[in-house]
ZAKESE-415378 format. One line per 2 residues: number of its first residue (from 0); for each residue x, y, z of N, C-alpha, C. Coordinates in steps of 0.2 Angstrom, whole numbers, padded with zeros to 4 digits. Layout:
<sites>
NUM	X:Y:Z:X:Y:Z:X:Y:Z ~ ...;
</sites>
This chain:
<sites>
0	-0315:-0116:0137:-0310:-0122:0138:-0309:-0123:0145 ~ -0308:-0130:0146:-0307:-0132:0153:-0301:-0130:0156;
2	-0300:-0129:0162:-0294:-0127:0165:-0288:-0132:0164 ~ -0289:-0138:0163:-0284:-0143:0161:-0282:-0142:0154;
4	-0287:-0140:0149:-0285:-0139:0142:-0281:-0133:0142 ~ -0283:-0127:0146:-0279:-0121:0146:-0272:-0122:0148;
6	-0272:-0126:0154:-0265:-0128:0156:-0261:-0131:0151 ~ -0264:-0136:0147:-0260:-0140:0142:-0258:-0135:0137;
8	-0262:-0130:0135:-0261:-0125:0130:-0255:-0121:0132 ~ -0255:-0118:0139:-0250:-0114:0141:-0243:-0118:0141;
10	-0244:-0124:0143:-0237:-0128:0144:-0235:-0129:0136 ~ -0239:-0130:0132:-0237:-0131:0125:-0234:-0125:0122;
12	-0237:-0119:0124:-0234:-0113:0122:-0228:-0111:0125 ~ -0227:-0113:0131:-0220:-0112:0135:-0215:-0116:0132;
14	-0216:-0122:0130:-0211:-0127:0127:-0210:-0124:0120 ~ -0215:-0122:0116:-0213:-0119:0110:-0209:-0113:0110;
16	-0210:-0109:0115:-0206:-0102:0116:-0199:-0104:0117 ~ -0198:-0109:0122:-0192:-0111:0124:-0188:-0114:0118;
18	-0191:-0118:0114:-0188:-0121:0108:-0186:-0116:0103 ~ -0191:-0111:0102:-0189:-0106:0097:-0183:-0101:0100;
20	-0183:-0100:0106:-0178:-0096:0109:-0171:-0100:0108 ~ -0171:-0107:0109:-0165:-0110:0109:-0163:-0110:0101;
22	-0167:-0111:0097:-0166:-0112:0090:-0163:-0105:0087 ~ -0166:-0099:0090:-0164:-0093:0088:-0157:-0091:0091;
24	-0156:-0094:0097:-0149:-0093:0100:-0144:-0097:0096 ~ -0146:-0103:0093:-0141:-0107:0089:-0140:-0103:0083;
26	-0145:-0100:0080:-0145:-0097:0073:-0140:-0091:0074 ~ -0141:-0087:0080:-0137:-0081:0081:-0130:-0083:0082;
28	-0129:-0089:0086:-0122:-0091:0087:-0118:-0093:0080 ~ -0122:-0097:0076:-0120:-0099:0069:-0118:-0093:0065;
30	-0122:-0088:0065:-0121:-0082:0061:-0115:-0078:0064 ~ -0114:-0078:0070:-0109:-0074:0073:-0102:-0078:0071;
32	-0102:-0085:0071:-0097:-0089:0069:-0095:-0087:0062 ~ -0100:-0087:0057:-0099:-0085:0050:-0096:-0078:0049;
34	-0099:-0074:0053:-0096:-0067:0053:-0089:-0066:0055 ~ -0087:-0070:0060:-0080:-0070:0063:-0076:-0073:0058;
36	-0078:-0079:0055:-0074:-0082:0049:-0073:-0077:0043 ~ -0078:-0073:0041:-0077:-0068:0036:-0073:-0063:0038;
38	-0073:-0060:0044:-0069:-0055:0046:-0062:-0057:0046 ~ -0060:-0063:0049:-0054:-0066:0049:-0051:-0067:0041;
40	-0055:-0069:0037:-0053:-0069:0030:-0051:-0062:0027 ~ -0056:-0057:0029:-0054:-0051:0026:-0048:-0048:0029;
42	-0047:-0049:0036:-0041:-0047:0039:-0035:-0050:0035 ~ -0035:-0056:0033:-0029:-0060:0030:-0028:-0056:0023;
44	-0034:-0055:0020:-0033:-0051:0013:-0030:-0044:0014 ~ -0032:-0041:0019:-0029:-0034:0021:-0022:-0035:0023;
46	-0020:-0040:0026:-0013:-0041:0028:-0009:-0042:0021 ~ -0011:-0047:0017:-0008:-0048:0011:-0007:-0042:0006;
48	-0013:-0038:0006:-0012:-0031:0003:-0007:-0027:0006 ~ -0007:-0026:0012:-0002:-0022:0016:0005:-0024:0014;
50	0006:-0031:0014:0013:-0034:0012:0015:-0032:0005 ~ 0010:-0032:0000:0011:-0030:-0007:0013:-0023:-0007;
52	0009:-0019:-0003:0010:-0011:-0004:0017:-0010:-0001 ~ 0019:-0013:0005:0026:-0012:0007:0031:-0014:0003;
54	0030:-0020:-0001:0035:-0022:-0006:0036:-0017:-0012 ~ 0030:-0015:-0014:0030:-0010:-0019:0033:-0004:-0017;
56	0032:-0001:-0011:0036:0005:-0009:0043:0004:-0008 ~ 0045:-0002:-0006:0052:-0004:-0006:0055:-0004:-0013;
58	0052:-0007:-0017:0054:-0007:-0024:0055:0000:-0027 ~ 0050:0004:-0026:0049:0011:-0028:0055:0015:-0025;
60	0056:0014:-0019:0062:0018:-0015:0068:0016:-0018 ~ 0069:0010:-0020:0076:0007:-0023:0076:0010:-0030;
62	0071:0010:-0034:0071:0013:-0040:0073:0021:-0040 ~ 0070:0024:-0035:0071:0031:-0035:0078:0033:-0033;
64	0081:0029:-0028:0088:0030:-0026:0092:0028:-0032 ~ 0091:0023:-0036:0095:0022:-0042:0095:0028:-0047;
66	0088:0030:-0048:0088:0036:-0052:0091:0042:-0050 ~ 0091:0044:-0043:0095:0049:-0041:0102:0048:-0042;
68	0104:0042:-0040:0112:0041:-0041:0114:0042:-0049 ~ 0109:0040:-0053:0111:0040:-0060:0111:0048:-0062;
70	0106:0052:-0060:0106:0059:-0061:0112:0062:-0058 ~ 0114:0061:-0052:0120:0064:-0049:0126:0062:-0053;
72	0127:0056:-0055:0133:0054:-0060:0133:0058:-0066 ~ 0127:0059:-0069:0126:0062:-0075:0128:0070:-0074;
74	0126:0073:-0069:0128:0079:-0067:0135:0080:-0066 ~ 0138:0075:-0063:0145:0076:-0062:0149:0075:-0069;
76	0147:0071:-0073:0150:0070:-0080:0149:0077:-0084 ~ 0143:0080:-0083:0141:0086:-0086:0146:0092:-0084;
78	0147:0092:-0077:0151:0097:-0074:0158:0096:-0077 ~ 0161:0090:-0077:0167:0089:-0079:0168:0091:-0087;
80	0163:0089:-0091:0163:0091:-0098:0163:0098:-0099 ~ 0159:0102:-0094:0159:0109:-0095:0166:0112:-0093;
82	0169:0109:-0088:0175:0112:-0086:0180:0111:-0092 ~ 0180:0105:-0095:0185:0104:-0101:0183:0109:-0106;
84	0177:0110:-0108:0175:0115:-0113:0177:0122:-0111 ~ 0177:0124:-0105:0179:0131:-0103:0186:0131:-0104;
86	0190:0126:-0102:0197:0126:-0103:0199:0127:-0110 ~ 0196:0123:-0114:0197:0123:-0122:0195:0130:-0124;
88	0190:0133:-0122:0188:0140:-0125:0193:0145:-0122 ~ 0195:0144:-0116:0200:0149:-0114:0207:0148:-0118;
90	0209:0142:-0119:0215:0141:-0123:0214:0144:-0130 ~ 0208:0143:-0134:0207:0146:-0140:0207:0153:-0140;
92	0204:0156:-0135:0203:0163:-0134:0210:0166:-0133 ~ 0214:0163:-0129:0221:0165:-0128:0225:0165:-0135;
94	0224:0160:-0138:0228:0159:-0145:0226:0164:-0150 ~ 0220:0165:-0150:0217:0170:-0155:0219:0177:-0153;
96	0219:0178:-0146:0221:0185:-0144:0228:0187:-0146 ~ 0232:0182:-0145:0240:0183:-0147:0240:0184:-0154;
98	0236:0180:-0158:0237:0180:-0165:0234:0187:-0167 ~ 0229:0190:-0164:0226:0196:-0166:0231:0202:-0164;
100	0234:0201:-0158:0240:0206:-0156:0245:0206:-0161 ~ 0247:0200:-0163:0253:0200:-0168:0251:0203:-0175;
102	0245:0202:-0177:0242:0205:-0183:0242:0212:-0183 ~ 0241:0216:-0177:0241:0223:-0177:0247:0226:-0177;
</sites>
């Protein structure tokens, strides 16, 4: 090939490489933009999931506090009933003890 032809081929190869490099950079930039948009969308999903978890935890805490309060109230009622029964048993025991002594 003549020097002029070789020079033209070199110039064409250089222009082609430059074009391919530019196109590649544009593709990389576009892909990076898509990746960033996807990451932002995933971040938003994660934030919403976090909010839901926090809401569920708050509801669970409230339910547990209510259950504990209900159990404590039931225990107090049970204790009061137990005390009433003990007094009644003591009264009956005292009555039958007197009756038994009188019978002897």
